[in-house]
N, C-alpha and C positions, 0 to 999 in steps of 0.2 A: 522824578529825576533819575532814579536807579534804573527804571524801565527804559528810559531814553538812552542811557549809556550802554545798556545791554543790547539794544537794537543797533546802535551805531557800531559796537564791537562785532556783532554778528554780520553786519553788512560788510565791514572791512575785511573780516576773515573770509567770507564767501567771495568777495571781489579778488582777494589775493590768490585764492585757490583757482578761480576761473582764469585769471591772468597767467598763472603758472603753467597752464596748458598750452599757451602760445609762445612762451619764451623757450628758445632752443637751448639744449645743453648736451654735450657729449658724455656718454656713459663709458668709462674706461674699465678694463679688467683690473681687479684688485691685485695687490701685492701677493695675496694668497692663491692666486690662480695657478693651477697645476700646469707645469710644463716639464720638458725633458731637457736636461743639460747635456750637451755634447762637448766634453772637456777637451778632446783632442783639437777641435777646431774653434773652441771658445765661442760656441753658439748655443742657442736654445731652440727647441722645436715644440710646436703646438701638438698635443696628442693626436688630433685629427690628421696631421701632416706626417706623422712618424713613418707610416708604411712607404710613402713615396720618397722619403729623405735618404740620402746617402750618408750613412753614419758609421762610426767605428765602434769598438766594444767599450769605449771609455764613456759610458753614459750614467746619468743619475736622475732619478725622479726628484723634482724639486718644485720651487715656486717662482713666479715671475719676479717677485721682490729679490730673491737670491740671485737670479740671472742679472738683474740690473745692478745689484751690489757688486757682482763680479765683472761688470762692464761687458757682458756677453752681448752679441748681436743676434738678430733673428737668423735662423739657418737658411731660410729661403722666402720667396714671395708668398708661398702658401701660409707660412707662419705669420708673416706680416698681415696678410688678409684676415686670417682667423682671429688675430688679436687686435684688429682695428677697432676703434671706438664705434659705439652705436650712437646714432643721432636720435635723441629723444626730446620730449618736452621736459622742462624743469621738474614738473610734478612727477612724471614717470621715472625720470632719472633718480629723484630722491627716493621713490618707492623701491627702486632696484638697489640703491646704495644701502638702505636700511634692511633689505632682505625680504620685503613683503612680496615683491615680484622678482623672479629669478632672472639672472643674466645668462646669456648663452654660454658663458665660460664656467658657470656653476656646475654644469653637467659633466665636466671632464674629470 
C-alpha cells in the first residue's frame, strides 16, 4: 500500500514538472533591480540606456521598487525595452524567481 502511494506521488510530481514546461509565464524584473533615478524629470533609466539618455545632474542610483514608489516613469523607450518582461515557461520563471537561474537584470 505504501509503495503504491509513493509511485502515485512520484508520477504526479513528474507530470506537474513536465506540464510546467509548457505553461507560459512572464518573468518581470524584481523591485531590487538597479536603475538610475532622474529626479529633475521624475523618470528612471536602465543602466544600459544611461549613455544615450539626456539627463540632468540630479541623479541617484536606486532600485525599480523605489522608482515605482515615487511614481516615476521610464525615461525613454530604451528603458522600457530593457525592463520588459521575459517570456518563459512556468518552470524556468520559477527557477529565475528563486535565484537558481539569473535574470538579465541581475547583471546590472
